[in-house]
Every structure is written in structure tokens, then in C-alpha cells.
Backbone bond lengths (Angstrom), bond angles and torsions (degrees), N, CA, C in turn:
res aa  C-N    CA-C-N  psi(-1)  N-CA   C-N-CA  omega(-1)  CA-C   N-CA-C  phi
1 M - - - 1.452 - - 1.528 109.31 -
2 P 1.316 116.04 143.17 1.460 118.76 176.68 1.528 111.77 -67.72
3 T 1.320 114.95 154.89 1.467 121.27 175.86 1.523 108.82 -121.99
4 I 1.317 115.10 159.23 1.467 121.97 -179.02 1.519 108.62 -118.68
5 E 1.334 116.24 131.62 1.457 121.80 176.81 1.524 109.00 -127.44
6 L 1.304 116.29 132.89 1.454 121.75 176.88 1.524 108.69 -78.86
7 L 1.324 116.78 117.31 1.461 120.27 176.16 1.523 110.50 -84.98
8 L 1.332 116.79 -52.24 1.465 121.60 177.62 1.522 108.85 -141.33
9 R 1.309 115.89 129.99 1.467 121.57 178.35 1.531 108.79 -80.47
10 G 1.313 116.52 133.99 1.453 120.90 175.29 1.515 110.76 -72.75
11 F 1.307 115.53 165.24 1.461 119.33 177.60 1.515 109.38 -150.62
12 N 1.334 114.49 163.30 1.447 121.72 -178.50 1.530 107.73 -139.88
13 V 1.331 116.97 129.10 1.456 122.72 178.80 1.524 107.53 -129.42
14 R 1.319 116.34 134.33 1.460 120.64 178.09 1.534 109.43 -126.59
15 S 1.328 114.79 142.87 1.459 120.60 174.13 1.520 107.64 -140.35
16 N 1.335 116.68 -178.87 1.451 118.88 176.99 1.527 111.71 -75.65
17 Q 1.328 117.19 -4.38 1.460 122.57 179.52 1.524 113.33 -100.91
18 A 1.333 116.58 -34.92 1.468 119.19 -174.50 1.520 110.18 -170.93
19 G 1.304 114.30 167.68 1.455 121.50 170.70 1.510 108.50 -117.94
20 L 1.313 116.82 142.59 1.457 121.39 179.09 1.517 108.02 -137.91
21 G 1.298 115.57 132.49 1.456 120.05 175.09 1.508 109.10 -142.37
22 T 1.318 116.79 150.95 1.460 120.78 173.24 1.515 108.50 -130.27
23 S 1.297 115.26 152.56 1.458 120.88 -174.28 1.527 112.39 -76.88
24 T 1.300 113.93 155.88 1.452 121.59 167.63 1.525 107.20 -76.02
25 I 1.320 116.57 145.37 1.467 121.98 177.05 1.518 107.43 -122.75
26 V 1.330 116.19 127.73 1.453 122.08 -171.49 1.525 110.34 -123.46
27 L 1.315 115.71 146.26 1.454 123.29 172.88 1.516 108.32 -110.38
28 V 1.326 116.58 127.98 1.460 122.21 172.87 1.524 105.80 -109.36
29 R 1.335 115.19 122.53 1.468 120.06 178.24 1.514 109.16 -108.56
30 G 1.291 114.77 123.41 1.455 122.14 175.34 1.514 107.04 -145.08
31 R 1.320 116.50 -129.90 1.466 119.12 171.83 1.527 109.80 -65.57
32 N 1.347 114.98 -28.79 1.455 122.62 179.30 1.518 109.23 -122.89
33 N 1.318 115.68 164.41 1.463 122.15 170.17 1.519 107.02 -96.71
34 I 1.326 116.07 121.83 1.459 122.28 -175.65 1.529 108.34 -122.71
35 V 1.315 116.89 125.27 1.459 121.42 174.61 1.521 107.84 -102.02
36 V 1.337 115.94 133.82 1.457 121.41 176.80 1.524 107.71 -107.93
37 D 1.332 115.45 112.68 1.460 126.33 -175.70 1.525 110.41 68.90
38 V 1.335 115.15 151.82 1.467 120.09 -173.95 1.524 114.05 -123.57
39 G 1.326 117.70 -5.94 1.456 121.39 173.16 1.510 114.63 77.30
40 P 1.350 115.28 179.22 1.463 121.70 -179.55 1.523 111.66 -87.10
41 Y 1.336 114.90 163.46 1.465 121.12 -179.66 1.515 113.39 -49.83
42 G 1.305 117.37 -41.78 1.457 121.55 -175.53 1.514 114.66 -62.82
43 R 1.334 117.16 -11.72 1.468 119.81 179.87 1.533 112.32 -109.94
44 K 1.327 116.63 10.38 1.472 120.54 -177.04 1.526 111.93 -58.01
45 A 1.310 117.95 -48.23 1.474 120.86 -179.11 1.526 110.39 -63.54
46 L 1.329 117.07 -40.02 1.474 120.27 178.46 1.527 111.15 -64.59
47 L 1.318 116.78 -39.82 1.464 120.50 178.42 1.527 110.48 -65.11
48 D 1.318 116.55 -43.09 1.462 120.28 177.61 1.527 110.87 -60.86
49 E 1.339 117.59 -42.84 1.468 121.91 177.64 1.530 111.36 -63.61
50 A 1.333 117.16 -40.38 1.466 120.73 -179.89 1.526 110.88 -64.12
51 L 1.323 116.98 -38.51 1.466 119.92 176.33 1.530 110.53 -66.64
52 K 1.331 117.31 -46.28 1.467 121.37 179.91 1.526 111.41 -59.23
53 A 1.331 116.71 -37.68 1.470 120.82 179.12 1.525 111.34 -62.77
54 R 1.319 116.68 -19.68 1.471 121.72 178.79 1.530 111.92 -105.75
55 G 1.342 115.27 13.66 1.461 120.24 177.72 1.513 114.00 74.12
56 L 1.342 116.73 24.55 1.463 121.00 -177.22 1.521 111.33 -121.50
57 T 1.309 115.17 156.20 1.459 122.22 169.04 1.530 106.41 -120.20
58 P 1.319 118.35 166.53 1.464 119.21 176.15 1.528 113.76 -55.83
59 N 1.323 117.79 -29.07 1.465 120.58 178.81 1.530 113.05 -71.41
60 D 1.331 117.51 -13.02 1.464 121.64 178.11 1.528 112.80 -86.12
61 I 1.319 117.26 -0.48 1.461 121.72 -178.50 1.526 108.53 -93.73
62 Q 1.339 115.84 120.35 1.466 119.90 -178.61 1.529 112.51 -86.75
63 Y 1.346 116.96 -33.47 1.468 121.17 -178.38 1.514 110.09 -134.39
64 V 1.325 115.76 145.12 1.453 122.44 168.36 1.521 106.64 -125.49
65 V 1.322 116.34 126.87 1.455 121.24 173.37 1.517 106.83 -101.25
66 L 1.305 115.91 122.24 1.450 120.79 175.57 1.526 106.97 -101.81
67 T 1.339 115.82 111.77 1.459 119.68 -175.38 1.522 111.66 -66.62
68 H 1.334 116.28 -36.27 1.453 121.42 175.54 1.522 108.99 -168.17
69 A 1.325 115.85 172.44 1.463 120.08 -169.15 1.522 114.11 -101.24
70 H 1.318 119.01 28.96 1.461 119.31 171.85 1.518 108.39 -72.10
71 W 1.324 116.18 147.53 1.466 122.33 -172.27 1.517 112.99 -53.86
72 D 1.339 118.10 -35.34 1.462 119.80 -175.34 1.528 112.62 -77.35
73 H 1.321 117.60 -4.83 1.469 122.39 178.89 1.531 112.87 -110.64
74 C 1.353 117.43 -18.84 1.467 117.88 -162.60 1.521 117.75 -126.13
75 Q 1.302 120.48 -1.79 1.462 118.75 -168.41 1.526 115.30 -73.59
76 N 1.301 119.28 -23.32 1.472 120.41 -176.29 1.528 113.20 -89.74
77 V 1.330 116.08 38.55 1.464 119.58 -178.70 1.521 112.59 -63.42
78 D 1.312 117.58 -23.89 1.462 120.22 -178.46 1.526 113.50 -77.59
79 M 1.322 118.50 -5.97 1.469 121.30 -177.26 1.524 113.91 -76.87
80 F 1.324 118.11 -21.78 1.463 121.16 -170.10 1.529 111.41 -125.24
81 P 1.329 117.12 67.16 1.470 120.77 -172.98 1.527 114.31 -68.00
82 K 1.319 118.55 -22.26 1.468 120.81 -178.25 1.524 112.88 -93.00
83 A 1.322 116.90 -10.12 1.465 120.83 -174.74 1.524 111.37 -77.20
84 T 1.323 114.15 153.57 1.456 121.53 165.96 1.520 106.20 -89.62
85 W 1.316 116.52 129.79 1.462 122.97 -176.97 1.517 109.38 -98.10
86 I 1.313 115.99 127.13 1.463 121.45 178.50 1.521 107.33 -106.61
87 M 1.333 115.16 118.58 1.458 121.83 -176.89 1.517 109.53 -144.09
88 S 1.303 114.90 162.60 1.450 121.58 175.07 1.526 110.04 -82.71
89 Q 1.308 116.35 131.05 1.463 119.94 176.25 1.526 109.98 -63.26
90 A 1.333 116.86 -37.64 1.465 120.54 178.43 1.528 110.77 -61.42
91 E 1.320 117.15 -37.22 1.473 120.90 179.49 1.525 110.56 -66.97
92 I 1.318 116.41 -45.01 1.461 119.81 179.72 1.522 110.16 -62.26
93 E 1.323 117.42 -43.48 1.470 120.70 178.42 1.525 110.50 -61.84
94 Y 1.328 117.23 -41.46 1.461 120.98 179.63 1.529 111.57 -59.98
95 T 1.329 117.50 -37.19 1.464 120.09 -176.70 1.527 112.40 -66.45
96 R 1.300 116.49 -20.38 1.472 118.85 178.93 1.534 111.51 -69.64
97 H 1.335 115.87 -28.21 1.475 120.93 -179.79 1.525 108.93 -147.40
98 P 1.342 117.86 69.77 1.464 119.25 179.48 1.536 110.55 -62.38
99 R 1.308 115.42 153.49 1.473 119.12 -179.84 1.531 109.06 -63.80
100 P 1.313 117.09 150.43 1.471 120.03 177.09 1.531 110.47 -56.82
101 G 1.312 116.18 137.49 1.459 121.12 179.89 1.515 114.41 88.58
102 D 1.323 118.06 -5.12 1.470 120.86 176.75 1.527 107.36 -85.21
103 F 1.314 116.11 88.70 1.454 121.00 -176.58 1.523 112.74 -85.13
104 A 1.326 118.23 -3.41 1.464 121.83 -179.65 1.526 112.58 -90.00
105 T 1.332 117.02 -18.85 1.462 121.07 -177.92 1.520 109.81 -101.27
106 P 1.326 117.80 109.96 1.462 119.48 179.42 1.536 110.77 -69.84
107 S 1.319 116.39 126.19 1.470 119.93 -178.91 1.527 111.79 -69.09
108 Y 1.320 117.51 -13.09 1.461 121.71 178.11 1.540 112.05 -89.90
109 F 1.333 117.61 0.93 1.463 120.06 -173.17 1.519 112.67 -56.00
110 A 1.342 117.72 -47.08 1.474 120.29 -177.30 1.527 111.06 -56.79
111 A 1.317 117.43 -34.92 1.466 120.34 178.22 1.527 111.69 -69.54
112 T 1.338 117.53 -32.19 1.465 120.05 -176.96 1.522 112.57 -72.22
113 I 1.327 117.59 -20.05 1.470 119.14 -177.83 1.526 112.87 -98.96
114 Q 1.312 116.85 2.11 1.457 119.07 176.42 1.517 109.06 -60.99
115 G 1.299 116.28 135.57 1.458 121.78 -179.46 1.516 114.02 92.86
116 L 1.329 118.09 -12.34 1.468 120.42 176.48 1.528 109.75 -80.48
117 K 1.326 115.77 153.61 1.467 120.80 173.56 1.533 106.81 -80.90
118 I 1.319 115.99 106.12 1.461 120.55 -175.78 1.518 110.09 -109.01
119 Q 1.323 114.87 133.81 1.459 122.02 173.66 1.524 106.03 -119.45
120 Y 1.323 116.54 121.05 1.463 119.42 -179.74 1.518 109.99 -72.82
121 A 1.320 114.92 132.60 1.461 121.71 -179.06 1.519 110.64 -76.42
122 K 1.290 115.73 146.83 1.463 123.96 173.61 1.519 107.65 -129.46
123 E 1.318 116.26 148.49 1.466 121.73 177.84 1.528 110.12 -51.71
124 G 1.325 117.07 126.88 1.458 122.44 177.60 1.520 114.93 80.57
125 M 1.320 117.54 1.57 1.469 121.46 -179.64 1.530 109.78 -58.05
126 E 1.325 116.33 130.88 1.458 121.18 179.23 1.527 109.02 -99.19
127 I 1.328 115.80 120.52 1.469 120.21 177.43 1.521 108.87 -74.84
128 E 1.308 114.69 -41.63 1.461 123.23 175.48 1.519 105.74 -160.58
129 P 1.329 119.23 168.61 1.463 119.20 179.62 1.531 111.40 -54.35
130 G 1.327 115.57 125.74 1.456 120.92 178.21 1.518 115.27 89.10
131 V 1.335 117.89 1.80 1.467 121.19 179.58 1.526 107.73 -135.31
132 K 1.344 115.83 111.67 1.462 118.16 -179.41 1.527 111.25 -134.57
133 I 1.307 114.26 162.40 1.463 123.59 -178.47 1.522 109.00 -100.22
134 I 1.332 115.64 138.91 1.454 120.32 167.81 1.519 108.05 -126.47
135 E 1.310 115.72 145.91 1.453 121.21 178.13 1.522 108.33 -84.27
136 T 1.336 116.17 128.56 1.467 121.69 -179.22 1.527 109.61 -133.34
137 P 1.336 117.51 58.74 1.464 119.40 -178.79 1.523 111.16 -66.10
138 G 1.306 114.30 159.17 1.460 121.10 -179.21 1.509 109.05 144.07
139 H 1.309 115.87 -62.37 1.471 119.71 175.74 1.528 108.95 -61.63
140 T 1.324 115.99 -42.90 1.463 123.62 171.31 1.535 106.56 -139.49
141 P 1.332 117.53 164.18 1.463 119.82 -176.53 1.539 114.82 -61.02
142 G 1.325 117.22 -31.66 1.459 119.86 -176.09 1.516 114.07 -118.48
143 H 1.322 117.07 27.52 1.467 120.88 -177.43 1.530 110.65 -58.35
144 L 1.335 115.82 136.82 1.466 123.62 178.16 1.514 109.74 -119.22
145 S 1.321 116.12 153.26 1.463 122.63 169.21 1.517 107.52 -128.74
146 V 1.324 116.32 161.85 1.462 122.27 -178.06 1.523 108.11 -119.46
147 V 1.325 116.51 130.08 1.461 121.75 176.31 1.521 107.55 -105.75
148 V 1.340 115.29 121.67 1.461 121.32 -179.23 1.527 108.03 -114.92
149 T 1.319 116.93 123.86 1.460 121.35 175.98 1.520 107.57 -88.37
150 T 1.336 115.93 109.80 1.459 122.25 -178.08 1.528 109.34 -106.04
151 D 1.329 116.64 176.63 1.468 121.22 175.50 1.528 111.77 -60.20
152 Q 1.336 116.67 -27.13 1.463 121.27 -179.22 1.529 112.61 -90.74
153 G 1.326 117.51 -1.90 1.460 122.01 -178.87 1.515 110.53 117.87
154 P 1.333 116.40 -177.13 1.465 119.04 -177.57 1.529 111.98 -72.76
155 V 1.335 115.15 141.87 1.456 123.26 176.66 1.524 106.39 -126.12
156 V 1.333 116.23 132.12 1.459 120.81 177.17 1.524 108.76 -102.26
157 L 1.315 115.91 120.78 1.458 122.28 172.44 1.519 105.01 -89.93
158 A 1.334 115.69 95.21 1.464 121.84 -167.11 1.513 114.42 -93.23
159 A 1.331 117.69 -6.21 1.474 121.16 -177.43 1.517 109.56 48.91
160 D 1.333 117.34 -124.28 1.464 120.00 -176.46 1.529 112.93 -95.61
161 A 1.328 117.53 11.17 1.475 119.42 172.51 1.527 108.87 -63.99
162 L 1.337 116.26 -30.91 1.462 123.01 170.73 1.519 105.84 -117.20
163 S 1.313 116.86 118.91 1.456 119.92 -172.50 1.522 114.04 -71.20
164 D 1.345 117.10 -30.32 1.462 120.21 179.61 1.532 109.17 -164.54
165 A 1.314 115.82 176.53 1.470 120.26 -176.03 1.516 112.56 -61.83
166 D 1.326 117.70 -24.29 1.463 120.60 179.38 1.535 112.14 -74.62
167 S 1.337 117.21 -7.57 1.461 120.75 -179.18 1.524 112.51 -75.31
168 I 1.322 117.62 -17.72 1.463 119.84 -175.25 1.511 111.33 -85.71
């Protein structure tokens, strides 16, 4: 059965000047090493350290699931050059022309993923036994979540489909 390991915990800070949040980054270990979301540039060194602490390098990651293309989830795309990237085609298309006022979606995102091995996600797509993709649009047009069947039962890695623990 696959297991889930927290690589970096996301956080959210608000002030009267701005709000800042960064995504959680998760490792799913099964037949393959799968990273869910890659975080912002400012956490690259921390992500590299978290992988090393588990005896891994970025080259040991076979798959990366990008739940959506907000800056706090997607900026470290250059860290995993050997991985196959699983993303929503609708999300990639949206990034080419984000709606006005969407300051979280970089309009240059589609250019940053050129040259990556991309596999478009489909509802119910199984990455490996016990790890599948579900479509959870709403937060963004192509938002994805990952369902992992663990020894304790199914766990949904929902990213921003659920904004916080009070959403359940």
C-alpha cells in the first residue's frame, strides 16, 4: 500500500497589508515516488532538504502531480527534470489567459513547463495501484486532487479544493 509523507507544511499569514500562503508539499511512496505540488521558489532549498532527509534527490521522483497552477503550488517545476508531470489540460489552458484580477496564476506558467514530460490528468486516472486522480474544479478551472488508499483507508490530498480544516 502507498504511504504519505509530509515534506513541507503549508501556511497562511494575514495582515492589514497583505495575505501570504504557501502550499503543502507531499510525498506519496508506493511503486513510485510521487510529489504532490512543488511550492514557490522561496521554499526550494527546504524542499531539497526534506527530500534528502528521506534519502531522496529530485531525480528519484518519478511523478509530480500539480494540483493547480497558482504560484505557491507550481514555481519549482525545474527541480524534477526526470519526472512525468500530471496536470489538468484545462488548468494549463487557463494559465494562458487567466481572468482579470487573478493575481495567483502566473500568465507565464505555460512557458515554464515547456520541455517537461506532461501527462494530462483524467477523472479516475490511476497513477499506480492505490493512487488516483480526481477532478476537483472550483478553486481553479482544472484543480486536481489525489486519492491515496493507505493501510488506514483512503486519504484525499485536496490541496486548495478545501481551503482549511474548517471546510470539512
